[in-house]
N, C-alpha and C positions, 0 to 999 in steps of 0.2 A: 629252320632258322632258331637261333637257340632267343632266346629271353633278351638277352642283352643286346645283341647285333640286330635286333631288334630295335628294339630302342634307342642303338646310339650310342649309350654306355661305352666306357672301357671297363676291363678287370681291373679290381682293383690290388690284386695279389704280383702283378710283375710294373715295376717301376726299370724305367730306362731314362739316361740321364745324358747329357751332353759331355764327353770327356771333355778336358781342359787340354788348350793345342797351344802351341809357342805363337810368337808372333809371326806372322808373311816373310818375311826376308827373301823373297821370291826367288826359292829355289823349285826348282822344278827338273820331274824327269817323266819321260816316258814309261823306263820299268814302274815307277809305283805312281800311279793315276790319284790327283787329288792330296798327295801330299802338299805341301806349301811352305812348311818352315823345313829349317838344314838341324834342329836341335832334332826333332821327330824324325826327321830319319836317321837319325842319326842314334834316336831309339828306338829305332827298328830295326836298322844297322846288329845293335847290338841282343839285342832279344833274337834276330834270327841266327849270329851263330852261335849263343847259351840256348838256342835250338836244336844247332848242327850238329854243336859238344857232345849232348846229351845222347844224342844218336850215335854217336863214332863205338864199335867195338873198344867193351871192355878191356886189359889190363891183359890176364893171361890168357885169357880162354881163347886166343886167334892161336893156340897149339893144336885146340880142339879142331877148330873149323879144318886146322890142313891135315890133319891124321886121316887117313884112307880107311881103317879099316873101322867099323860102326861101330863094332864092342868095345875097341882101345877107345873110341877116343868118348866114348859116351861112362865108360869108366871113369876117363883122364877129368871129366867135366867135373863128373860124383865129387873123388876127392877133392878134386882144386874148390869145389864149391866144399866141403866137408871142412877143410881148412879155413875159410874162410878170406873178406878181402881184407879182414885186418892181421895177420896172418902173413905179411907179404916172403915171411923167411921158410915158412912151411911150403908156401907156393912156388917161390922157387927153387926148394928140394924138390918137390914132387918134380919138375918140369925137367930139372936136372938128371932126377935119377929114376923116372916117367915108370913106373912098376907099374902096370901090365895085366889085363886080366887077365891075360894066358899063363903067365907065371905063378898065376896061384891065388889069381883074384884079394880077395884083405889077405890073406897071409902074408904075399911079398909088401903089401904095405909097408912091415916092418912098426919100428918104436917109432917112427918117424914123427908121430906130434899128434899125427890122427889114424894108432891104429884099430877108433873104435872104428873105425868102418866096418869088421865083421858085426856090430849086432847091428846094422842097418840092413 
């Protein structure tokens, strides 16, 4: 047993505080026991919605998941990442033309703004 546990003293490095909760207004739900205020339930719902939105599959990468050939999917993912999310025009052009790895790899990209693929 450690010395602080034996003496009954708590560590001073960690502090816990009670969170401010809204006034109980009679809200009850079997799905979220312990939540007794509508405002707390609404705050929890907003936090869960934000968390679910973060987990959604982002943008054009759905095309990568739908690609059946692993090499082509990897190449498309690389090109989309190289174009970056800040250039949706380049990503749309890549999705439209779909320059395949089997069509020549970096040479198939052409001058669509992501010609630097050859340097990687």
